[in-house]
mmCIF file as Biopython writes it, N, C-alpha, C and O atoms, coordinates in Angstrom:
data_model
#
loop_
_atom_site.group_PDB
_atom_site.id
_atom_site.type_symbol
_atom_site.label_atom_id
_atom_site.label_alt_id
_atom_site.label_comp_id
_atom_site.label_asym_id
_atom_site.label_entity_id
_atom_site.label_seq_id
_atom_site.pdbx_PDB_ins_code
_atom_site.Cartn_x
_atom_site.Cartn_y
_atom_site.Cartn_z
_atom_site.occupancy
_atom_site.B_iso_or_equiv
_atom_site.auth_seq_id
_atom_site.auth_asym_id
_atom_site.pdbx_PDB_model_num
ATOM 1   N N  . MET A ? 1  ? 12.937  -6.908  -1.209  1.0 0.0 1  A 1 
ATOM 2   C CA . MET A ? 1  ? 12.543  -5.889  -1.867  1.0 0.0 1  A 1 
ATOM 3   C C  . MET A ? 1  ? 10.792  -5.959  -1.510  1.0 0.0 1  A 1 
ATOM 4   O O  . MET A ? 1  ? 10.249  -4.892  -1.221  1.0 0.0 1  A 1 
ATOM 5   N N  . PHE A ? 2  ? 10.104  -7.007  -1.537  1.0 0.0 2  A 1 
ATOM 6   C CA . PHE A ? 2  ? 8.570   -6.860  -1.570  1.0 0.0 2  A 1 
ATOM 7   C C  . PHE A ? 2  ? 8.231   -6.744  -0.209  1.0 0.0 2  A 1 
ATOM 8   O O  . PHE A ? 2  ? 7.083   -6.404  0.074   1.0 0.0 2  A 1 
ATOM 9   N N  . ARG A ? 3  ? 9.212   -7.019  0.850   1.0 0.0 3  A 1 
ATOM 10  C CA . ARG A ? 3  ? 8.834   -7.067  2.048   1.0 0.0 3  A 1 
ATOM 11  C C  . ARG A ? 3  ? 9.090   -5.547  2.319   1.0 0.0 3  A 1 
ATOM 12  O O  . ARG A ? 3  ? 8.174   -5.066  2.986   1.0 0.0 3  A 1 
ATOM 13  N N  . GLY A ? 4  ? 9.927   -4.786  2.042   1.0 0.0 4  A 1 
ATOM 14  C CA . GLY A ? 4  ? 9.937   -3.349  2.135   1.0 0.0 4  A 1 
ATOM 15  C C  . GLY A ? 4  ? 8.853   -2.692  1.774   1.0 0.0 4  A 1 
ATOM 16  O O  . GLY A ? 4  ? 8.346   -1.847  2.511   1.0 0.0 4  A 1 
ATOM 17  N N  . LEU A ? 5  ? 8.355   -3.015  0.559   1.0 0.0 5  A 1 
ATOM 18  C CA . LEU A ? 5  ? 7.401   -2.267  -0.268  1.0 0.0 5  A 1 
ATOM 19  C C  . LEU A ? 5  ? 6.066   -2.422  0.485   1.0 0.0 5  A 1 
ATOM 20  O O  . LEU A ? 5  ? 5.198   -1.549  0.488   1.0 0.0 5  A 1 
ATOM 21  N N  . LEU A ? 6  ? 5.953   -3.842  1.253   1.0 0.0 6  A 1 
ATOM 22  C CA . LEU A ? 6  ? 4.889   -3.968  2.153   1.0 0.0 6  A 1 
ATOM 23  C C  . LEU A ? 6  ? 4.905   -3.420  3.420   1.0 0.0 6  A 1 
ATOM 24  O O  . LEU A ? 6  ? 3.857   -3.332  4.060   1.0 0.0 6  A 1 
ATOM 25  N N  . PHE A ? 7  ? 5.762   -3.111  3.778   1.0 0.0 7  A 1 
ATOM 26  C CA . PHE A ? 7  ? 6.204   -2.471  5.222   1.0 0.0 7  A 1 
ATOM 27  C C  . PHE A ? 7  ? 5.790   -0.836  4.991   1.0 0.0 7  A 1 
ATOM 28  O O  . PHE A ? 7  ? 5.080   -0.233  5.794   1.0 0.0 7  A 1 
ATOM 29  N N  . ALA A ? 8  ? 6.299   -0.279  3.875   1.0 0.0 8  A 1 
ATOM 30  C CA . ALA A ? 8  ? 5.993   1.073   3.805   1.0 0.0 8  A 1 
ATOM 31  C C  . ALA A ? 8  ? 4.591   1.486   3.286   1.0 0.0 8  A 1 
ATOM 32  O O  . ALA A ? 8  ? 4.036   2.538   3.603   1.0 0.0 8  A 1 
ATOM 33  N N  . PHE A ? 9  ? 4.116   0.614   2.515   1.0 0.0 9  A 1 
ATOM 34  C CA . PHE A ? 9  ? 2.609   0.759   2.304   1.0 0.0 9  A 1 
ATOM 35  C C  . PHE A ? 9  ? 1.975   0.908   3.774   1.0 0.0 9  A 1 
ATOM 36  O O  . PHE A ? 9  ? 1.331   1.861   4.214   1.0 0.0 9  A 1 
ATOM 37  N N  . GLY A ? 10 ? 2.343   -0.332  4.434   1.0 0.0 10 A 1 
ATOM 38  C CA . GLY A ? 10 ? 1.647   -0.768  5.445   1.0 0.0 10 A 1 
ATOM 39  C C  . GLY A ? 10 ? 1.885   0.463   6.693   1.0 0.0 10 A 1 
ATOM 40  O O  . GLY A ? 10 ? 0.976   0.865   7.420   1.0 0.0 10 A 1 
ATOM 41  N N  . ALA A ? 11 ? 3.026   0.843   6.735   1.0 0.0 11 A 1 
ATOM 42  C CA . ALA A ? 11 ? 3.126   2.010   7.719   1.0 0.0 11 A 1 
ATOM 43  C C  . ALA A ? 11 ? 2.420   2.990   7.144   1.0 0.0 11 A 1 
ATOM 44  O O  . ALA A ? 11 ? 1.628   3.369   8.008   1.0 0.0 11 A 1 
ATOM 45  N N  . GLY A ? 12 ? 2.242   3.705   6.017   1.0 0.0 12 A 1 
ATOM 46  C CA . GLY A ? 12 ? 1.481   4.612   5.449   1.0 0.0 12 A 1 
ATOM 47  C C  . GLY A ? 12 ? 0.119   4.462   5.674   1.0 0.0 12 A 1 
ATOM 48  O O  . GLY A ? 12 ? -0.554  5.488   5.777   1.0 0.0 12 A 1 
ATOM 49  N N  . ILE A ? 13 ? -0.368  3.462   5.762   1.0 0.0 13 A 1 
ATOM 50  C CA . ILE A ? 13 ? -1.965  3.170   5.770   1.0 0.0 13 A 1 
ATOM 51  C C  . ILE A ? 13 ? -1.892  3.329   7.178   1.0 0.0 13 A 1 
ATOM 52  O O  . ILE A ? 13 ? -2.798  4.077   7.548   1.0 0.0 13 A 1 
ATOM 53  N N  . VAL A ? 14 ? -1.087  2.877   8.240   1.0 0.0 14 A 1 
ATOM 54  C CA . VAL A ? 14 ? -1.478  3.115   9.662   1.0 0.0 14 A 1 
ATOM 55  C C  . VAL A ? 14 ? -1.407  4.373   10.220  1.0 0.0 14 A 1 
ATOM 56  O O  . VAL A ? 14 ? -2.155  4.701   11.141  1.0 0.0 14 A 1 
ATOM 57  N N  . VAL A ? 15 ? -0.397  5.265   9.646   1.0 0.0 15 A 1 
ATOM 58  C CA . VAL A ? 15 ? -0.046  6.725   9.843   1.0 0.0 15 A 1 
ATOM 59  C C  . VAL A ? 15 ? -1.463  7.574   9.517   1.0 0.0 15 A 1 
ATOM 60  O O  . VAL A ? 15 ? -1.873  8.428   10.303  1.0 0.0 15 A 1 
ATOM 61  N N  . CYS A ? 16 ? -2.202  7.224   8.198   1.0 0.0 16 A 1 
ATOM 62  C CA . CYS A ? 16 ? -3.021  8.045   7.681   1.0 0.0 16 A 1 
ATOM 63  C C  . CYS A ? 16 ? -4.632  7.296   8.738   1.0 0.0 16 A 1 
ATOM 64  O O  . CYS A ? 16 ? -5.694  7.898   8.900   1.0 0.0 16 A 1 
ATOM 65  N N  . ALA A ? 17 ? -4.404  6.366   9.094   1.0 0.0 17 A 1 
ATOM 66  C CA . ALA A ? 17 ? -5.763  5.950   9.887   1.0 0.0 17 A 1 
ATOM 67  C C  . ALA A ? 17 ? -5.418  6.344   11.245  1.0 0.0 17 A 1 
ATOM 68  O O  . ALA A ? 17 ? -6.486  6.514   11.833  1.0 0.0 17 A 1 
ATOM 69  N N  . LEU A ? 18 ? -4.454  6.567   12.013  1.0 0.0 18 A 1 
ATOM 70  C CA . LEU A ? 18 ? -4.184  7.419   13.218  1.0 0.0 18 A 1 
ATOM 71  C C  . LEU A ? 18 ? -4.174  8.622   13.019  1.0 0.0 18 A 1 
ATOM 72  O O  . LEU A ? 18 ? -4.623  9.216   13.999  1.0 0.0 18 A 1 
ATOM 73  N N  . LEU A ? 19 ? -3.798  9.449   12.006  1.0 0.0 19 A 1 
ATOM 74  C CA . LEU A ? 19 ? -4.330  10.710  11.914  1.0 0.0 19 A 1 
ATOM 75  C C  . LEU A ? 19 ? -5.986  10.926  11.776  1.0 0.0 19 A 1 
ATOM 76  O O  . LEU A ? 19 ? -6.589  11.922  12.174  1.0 0.0 19 A 1 
ATOM 77  N N  . TYR A ? 20 ? -6.438  10.037  11.275  1.0 0.0 20 A 1 
ATOM 78  C CA . TYR A ? 20 ? -8.200  9.899   11.015  1.0 0.0 20 A 1 
ATOM 79  C C  . TYR A ? 20 ? -8.517  10.153  12.212  1.0 0.0 20 A 1 
ATOM 80  O O  . TYR A ? 20 ? -9.099  11.199  12.499  1.0 0.0 20 A 1 
ATOM 81  N N  . PHE A ? 21 ? -8.111  9.022   13.326  1.0 0.0 21 A 1 
ATOM 82  C CA . PHE A ? 21 ? -8.805  8.903   14.244  1.0 0.0 21 A 1 
ATOM 83  C C  . PHE A ? 21 ? -8.460  9.969   15.431  1.0 0.0 21 A 1 
ATOM 84  O O  . PHE A ? 21 ? -9.285  10.143  16.328  1.0 0.0 21 A 1 
ATOM 85  N N  . ILE A ? 22 ? -7.059  10.771  15.413  1.0 0.0 22 A 1 
ATOM 86  C CA . ILE A ? 22 ? -6.559  12.033  16.061  1.0 0.0 22 A 1 
ATOM 87  C C  . ILE A ? 22 ? -7.392  13.225  15.799  1.0 0.0 22 A 1 
ATOM 88  O O  . ILE A ? 22 ? -7.889  13.885  16.712  1.0 0.0 22 A 1 
ATOM 89  N N  . SER A ? 23 ? -7.589  13.581  14.154  1.0 0.0 23 A 1 
ATOM 90  C CA . SER A ? 23 ? -8.291  14.601  13.937  1.0 0.0 23 A 1 
ATOM 91  C C  . SER A ? 23 ? -9.792  14.291  13.710  1.0 0.0 23 A 1 
ATOM 92  O O  . SER A ? 23 ? -10.639 14.946  14.318  1.0 0.0 23 A 1 
ATOM 93  N N  . GLY A ? 24 ? -10.134 13.321  12.859  1.0 0.0 24 A 1 
ATOM 94  C CA . GLY A ? 24 ? -11.402 13.414  12.385  1.0 0.0 24 A 1 
ATOM 95  C C  . GLY A ? 24 ? -11.769 13.901  11.143  1.0 0.0 24 A 1 
ATOM 96  O O  . GLY A ? 24 ? -12.908 14.223  10.804  1.0 0.0 24 A 1 
ATOM 97  N N  . ARG A ? 25 ? -10.788 13.941  10.498  1.0 0.0 25 A 1 
ATOM 98  C CA . ARG A ? 25 ? -11.069 14.362  9.070   1.0 0.0 25 A 1 
ATOM 99  C C  . ARG A ? 25 ? -10.685 13.129  8.026   1.0 0.0 25 A 1 
ATOM 100 O O  . ARG A ? 25 ? -9.683  12.417  7.970   1.0 0.0 25 A 1 
ATOM 101 N N  . THR A ? 26 ? -12.083 13.175  7.096   1.0 0.0 26 A 1 
ATOM 102 C CA . THR A ? 26 ? -12.219 12.090  6.163   1.0 0.0 26 A 1 
ATOM 103 C C  . THR A ? 26 ? -11.068 12.045  5.352   1.0 0.0 26 A 1 
ATOM 104 O O  . THR A ? 26 ? -10.720 10.974  4.855   1.0 0.0 26 A 1 
ATOM 105 N N  . ARG A ? 27 ? -10.417 13.120  5.157   1.0 0.0 27 A 1 
ATOM 106 C CA . ARG A ? 27 ? -9.540  13.073  3.979   1.0 0.0 27 A 1 
ATOM 107 C C  . ARG A ? 27 ? -8.325  12.179  4.374   1.0 0.0 27 A 1 
ATOM 108 O O  . ARG A ? 27 ? -7.641  11.847  3.406   1.0 0.0 27 A 1 
ATOM 109 N N  . TYR A ? 28 ? -7.927  11.738  5.536   1.0 0.0 28 A 1 
ATOM 110 C CA . TYR A ? 28 ? -7.015  11.010  5.905   1.0 0.0 28 A 1 
ATOM 111 C C  . TYR A ? 28 ? -7.439  9.342   5.529   1.0 0.0 28 A 1 
ATOM 112 O O  . TYR A ? 28 ? -6.583  8.494   5.276   1.0 0.0 28 A 1 
ATOM 113 N N  . LEU A ? 29 ? -8.582  9.130   5.546   1.0 0.0 29 A 1 
ATOM 114 C CA . LEU A ? 29 ? -9.089  7.958   5.041   1.0 0.0 29 A 1 
ATOM 115 C C  . LEU A ? 29 ? -9.117  7.858   3.734   1.0 0.0 29 A 1 
ATOM 116 O O  . LEU A ? 29 ? -8.864  6.690   3.439   1.0 0.0 29 A 1 
ATOM 117 N N  . ALA A ? 30 ? -9.332  8.618   2.644   1.0 0.0 30 A 1 
ATOM 118 C CA . ALA A ? 30 ? -9.230  8.584   1.390   1.0 0.0 30 A 1 
ATOM 119 C C  . ALA A ? 30 ? -7.535  8.381   0.909   1.0 0.0 30 A 1 
ATOM 120 O O  . ALA A ? 30 ? -7.164  7.764   -0.090  1.0 0.0 30 A 1 
ATOM 121 N N  . TRP A ? 31 ? -6.677  9.058   1.881   1.0 0.0 31 A 1 
ATOM 122 C CA . TRP A ? 31 ? -5.260  8.925   1.654   1.0 0.0 31 A 1 
ATOM 123 C C  . TRP A ? 31 ? -5.104  7.373   1.754   1.0 0.0 31 A 1 
ATOM 124 O O  . TRP A ? 31 ? -4.521  6.662   0.935   1.0 0.0 31 A 1 
ATOM 125 N N  . ALA A ? 32 ? -5.739  6.966   2.918   1.0 0.0 32 A 1 
ATOM 126 C CA . ALA A ? 32 ? -5.258  5.537   3.253   1.0 0.0 32 A 1 
ATOM 127 C C  . ALA A ? 32 ? -5.833  4.800   2.012   1.0 0.0 32 A 1 
ATOM 128 O O  . ALA A ? 32 ? -5.049  4.146   1.325   1.0 0.0 32 A 1 
ATOM 129 N N  . SER A ? 33 ? -7.037  4.854   1.706   1.0 0.0 33 A 1 
ATOM 130 C CA . SER A ? 33 ? -7.380  3.717   0.786   1.0 0.0 33 A 1 
ATOM 131 C C  . SER A ? 33 ? -6.628  4.156   -0.567  1.0 0.0 33 A 1 
ATOM 132 O O  . SER A ? 33 ? -6.430  3.190   -1.304  1.0 0.0 33 A 1 
ATOM 133 N N  . ARG A ? 34 ? -6.277  5.083   -0.944  1.0 0.0 34 A 1 
ATOM 134 C CA . ARG A ? 34 ? -5.432  5.357   -2.316  1.0 0.0 34 A 1 
ATOM 135 C C  . ARG A ? 34 ? -3.981  4.621   -1.947  1.0 0.0 34 A 1 
ATOM 136 O O  . ARG A ? 34 ? -3.281  4.066   -2.794  1.0 0.0 34 A 1 
ATOM 137 N N  . LEU A ? 35 ? -3.701  4.706   -0.708  1.0 0.0 35 A 1 
ATOM 138 C CA . LEU A ? 35 ? -2.382  3.906   -0.266  1.0 0.0 35 A 1 
ATOM 139 C C  . LEU A ? 35 ? -2.457  2.354   -0.746  1.0 0.0 35 A 1 
ATOM 140 O O  . LEU A ? 35 ? -1.618  1.706   -1.372  1.0 0.0 35 A 1 
ATOM 141 N N  . PHE A ? 36 ? -3.546  2.022   -0.323  1.0 0.0 36 A 1 
ATOM 142 C CA . PHE A ? 36 ? -3.837  0.526   -0.007  1.0 0.0 36 A 1 
ATOM 143 C C  . PHE A ? 36 ? -3.921  -0.013  -1.663  1.0 0.0 36 A 1 
ATOM 144 O O  . PHE A ? 36 ? -3.416  -1.044  -2.108  1.0 0.0 36 A 1 
ATOM 145 N N  . LEU A ? 37 ? -4.591  0.853   -2.297  1.0 0.0 37 A 1 
ATOM 146 C CA . LEU A ? 37 ? -5.149  0.473   -3.483  1.0 0.0 37 A 1 
ATOM 147 C C  . LEU A ? 37 ? -3.448  0.703   -4.558  1.0 0.0 37 A 1 
ATOM 148 O O  . LEU A ? 37 ? -3.166  0.027   -5.547  1.0 0.0 37 A 1 
ATOM 149 N N  . ALA A ? 38 ? -2.833  1.506   -4.130  1.0 0.0 38 A 1 
ATOM 150 C CA . ALA A ? 38 ? -1.229  1.568   -4.854  1.0 0.0 38 A 1 
ATOM 151 C C  . ALA A ? 38 ? -0.564  0.533   -4.453  1.0 0.0 38 A 1 
ATOM 152 O O  . ALA A ? 38 ? 0.238   0.075   -5.267  1.0 0.0 38 A 1 
ATOM 153 N N  . GLY A ? 39 ? -0.662  -0.029  -3.337  1.0 0.0 39 A 1 
ATOM 154 C CA . GLY A ? 39 ? -0.149  -1.051  -2.546  1.0 0.0 39 A 1 
ATOM 155 C C  . GLY A ? 39 ? -0.322  -2.502  -3.403  1.0 0.0 39 A 1 
ATOM 156 O O  . GLY A ? 39 ? 0.473   -3.306  -3.889  1.0 0.0 39 A 1 
ATOM 157 N N  . LEU A ? 40 ? -1.827  -2.395  -3.321  1.0 0.0 40 A 1 
ATOM 158 C CA . LEU A ? 40 ? -2.067  -3.682  -3.922  1.0 0.0 40 A 1 
ATOM 159 C C  . LEU A ? 40 ? -1.961  -3.800  -5.689  1.0 0.0 40 A 1 
ATOM 160 O O  . LEU A ? 40 ? -1.796  -4.849  -6.311  1.0 0.0 40 A 1 
ATOM 161 N N  . GLY A ? 41 ? -2.083  -2.637  -6.183  1.0 0.0 41 A 1 
ATOM 162 C CA . GLY A ? 41 ? -1.612  -2.697  -7.525  1.0 0.0 41 A 1 
ATOM 163 C C  . GLY A ? 41 ? -0.072  -3.109  -7.860  1.0 0.0 41 A 1 
ATOM 164 O O  . GLY A ? 41 ? 0.287   -3.908  -8.724  1.0 0.0 41 A 1 
ATOM 165 N N  . THR A ? 42 ? 0.904   -2.229  -6.796  1.0 0.0 42 A 1 
ATOM 166 C CA . THR A ? 42 ? 2.017   -2.648  -7.035  1.0 0.0 42 A 1 
ATOM 167 C C  . THR A ? 42 ? 2.525   -4.126  -6.735  1.0 0.0 42 A 1 
ATOM 168 O O  . THR A ? 42 ? 3.280   -4.749  -7.481  1.0 0.0 42 A 1 
ATOM 169 N N  . GLY A ? 43 ? 1.910   -4.682  -5.319  1.0 0.0 43 A 1 
ATOM 170 C CA . GLY A ? 43 ? 1.866   -6.315  -5.357  1.0 0.0 43 A 1 
ATOM 171 C C  . GLY A ? 43 ? 1.430   -7.128  -6.705  1.0 0.0 43 A 1 
ATOM 172 O O  . GLY A ? 43 ? 1.909   -8.228  -6.978  1.0 0.0 43 A 1 
ATOM 173 N N  . VAL A ? 44 ? 0.500   -6.479  -7.488  1.0 0.0 44 A 1 
ATOM 174 C CA . VAL A ? 44 ? 0.187   -7.321  -8.795  1.0 0.0 44 A 1 
ATOM 175 C C  . VAL A ? 44 ? 1.218   -7.351  -9.594  1.0 0.0 44 A 1 
ATOM 176 O O  . VAL A ? 44 ? 1.628   -8.324  -10.226 1.0 0.0 44 A 1 
ATOM 177 N N  . VAL A ? 45 ? 1.720   -6.090  -9.565  1.0 0.0 45 A 1 
ATOM 178 C CA . VAL A ? 45 ? 2.746   -6.121  -10.774 1.0 0.0 45 A 1 
ATOM 179 C C  . VAL A ? 45 ? 3.856   -6.691  -10.640 1.0 0.0 45 A 1 
ATOM 180 O O  . VAL A ? 45 ? 4.417   -7.285  -11.561 1.0 0.0 45 A 1 
ATOM 181 N N  . PHE A ? 46 ? 4.488   -6.534  -9.004  1.0 0.0 46 A 1 
ATOM 182 C CA . PHE A ? 46 ? 5.462   -7.449  -8.760  1.0 0.0 46 A 1 
ATOM 183 C C  . PHE A ? 46 ? 5.216   -8.747  -8.667  1.0 0.0 46 A 1 
ATOM 184 O O  . PHE A ? 46 ? 6.203   -9.483  -8.684  1.0 0.0 46 A 1 
ATOM 185 N N  . PHE A ? 47 ? 4.034   -9.288  -8.561  1.0 0.0 47 A 1 
ATOM 186 C CA . PHE A ? 47 ? 3.965   -10.665 -8.599  1.0 0.0 47 A 1 
ATOM 187 C C  . PHE A ? 47 ? 4.044   -10.952 -10.172 1.0 0.0 47 A 1 
ATOM 188 O O  . PHE A ? 47 ? 4.588   -12.007 -10.499 1.0 0.0 47 A 1 
ATOM 189 N N  . ALA A ? 48 ? 3.639   -10.260 -10.996 1.0 0.0 48 A 1 
ATOM 190 C CA . ALA A ? 48 ? 3.249   -10.513 -12.593 1.0 0.0 48 A 1 
ATOM 191 C C  . ALA A ? 48 ? 4.787   -10.758 -13.127 1.0 0.0 48 A 1 
ATOM 192 O O  . ALA A ? 48 ? 5.077   -11.753 -13.791 1.0 0.0 48 A 1 
ATOM 193 N N  . VAL A ? 49 ? 5.944   -9.527  -12.687 1.0 0.0 49 A 1 
ATOM 194 C CA . VAL A ? 49 ? 7.188   -9.803  -13.188 1.0 0.0 49 A 1 
ATOM 195 C C  . VAL A ? 49 ? 7.862   -11.223 -12.937 1.0 0.0 49 A 1 
ATOM 196 O O  . VAL A ? 49 ? 8.520   -11.964 -13.666 1.0 0.0 49 A 1 
ATOM 197 N N  . LEU A ? 50 ? 7.442   -11.306 -11.636 1.0 0.0 50 A 1 
ATOM 198 C CA . LEU A ? 50 ? 8.223   -12.629 -11.052 1.0 0.0 50 A 1 
ATOM 199 C C  . LEU A ? 50 ? 7.838   -13.783 -11.519 1.0 0.0 50 A 1 
ATOM 200 O O  . LEU A ? 50 ? 8.632   -14.706 -11.700 1.0 0.0 50 A 1 
ATOM 201 N N  . LEU A ? 51 ? 6.381   -13.871 -11.805 1.0 0.0 51 A 1 
ATOM 202 C CA . LEU A ? 51 ? 5.848   -14.964 -12.669 1.0 0.0 51 A 1 
ATOM 203 C C  . LEU A ? 51 ? 6.585   -15.141 -13.981 1.0 0.0 51 A 1 
ATOM 204 O O  . LEU A ? 51 ? 7.238   -16.134 -14.301 1.0 0.0 51 A 1 
ATOM 205 N N  . ILE A ? 52 ? 6.354   -13.833 -14.832 1.0 0.0 52 A 1 
ATOM 206 C CA . ILE A ? 52 ? 6.880   -13.785 -16.202 1.0 0.0 52 A 1 
ATOM 207 C C  . ILE A ? 52 ? 8.473   -14.226 -16.298 1.0 0.0 52 A 1 
ATOM 208 O O  . ILE A ? 52 ? 8.965   -14.973 -17.144 1.0 0.0 52 A 1 
ATOM 209 N N  . LYS A ? 53 ? 9.109   -13.598 -15.264 1.0 0.0 53 A 1 
ATOM 210 C CA . LYS A ? 53 ? 11.052  -13.820 -15.198 1.0 0.0 53 A 1 
ATOM 211 C C  . LYS A ? 53 ? 10.963  -15.641 -14.729 1.0 0.0 53 A 1 
ATOM 212 O O  . LYS A ? 53 ? 11.905  -16.337 -15.107 1.0 0.0 53 A 1 
ATOM 213 N N  . ARG A ? 54 ? 10.236  -16.071 -14.215 1.0 0.0 54 A 1 
ATOM 214 C CA . ARG A ? 54 ? 10.242  -17.625 -13.736 1.0 0.0 54 A 1 
ATOM 215 C C  . ARG A ? 54 ? 9.982   -18.326 -15.069 1.0 0.0 54 A 1 
ATOM 216 O O  . ARG A ? 54 ? 10.706  -19.265 -15.400 1.0 0.0 54 A 1 
ATOM 217 N N  . LEU A ? 55 ? 8.951   -17.899 -15.871 1.0 0.0 55 A 1 
ATOM 218 C CA . LEU A ? 55 ? 8.484   -18.605 -17.052 1.0 0.0 55 A 1 
ATOM 219 C C  . LEU A ? 55 ? 9.404   -18.265 -18.361 1.0 0.0 55 A 1 
ATOM 220 O O  . LEU A ? 55 ? 9.409   -18.987 -19.357 1.0 0.0 55 A 1 
ATOM 221 N N  . ILE A ? 56 ? 10.140  -17.136 -18.237 1.0 0.0 56 A 1 
ATOM 222 C CA . ILE A ? 56 ? 11.320  -17.194 -19.504 1.0 0.0 56 A 1 
ATOM 223 C C  . ILE A ? 56 ? 12.545  -17.979 -19.133 1.0 0.0 56 A 1 
ATOM 224 O O  . ILE A ? 56 ? 13.467  -18.103 -19.940 1.0 0.0 56 A 1 
#
């Protein structure tokens, strides 16, 4: 499941970066950074849940 989330966020970031290079609009970089931070937050929460699950 984690690999699927990683792939989805990674693909989204790559698409936003490609759109930025094609169009030159900076809003795509803003979306890429938002996706990166959302993916990072999701990963931290996923890790915390797995850690708590293992401790209990």
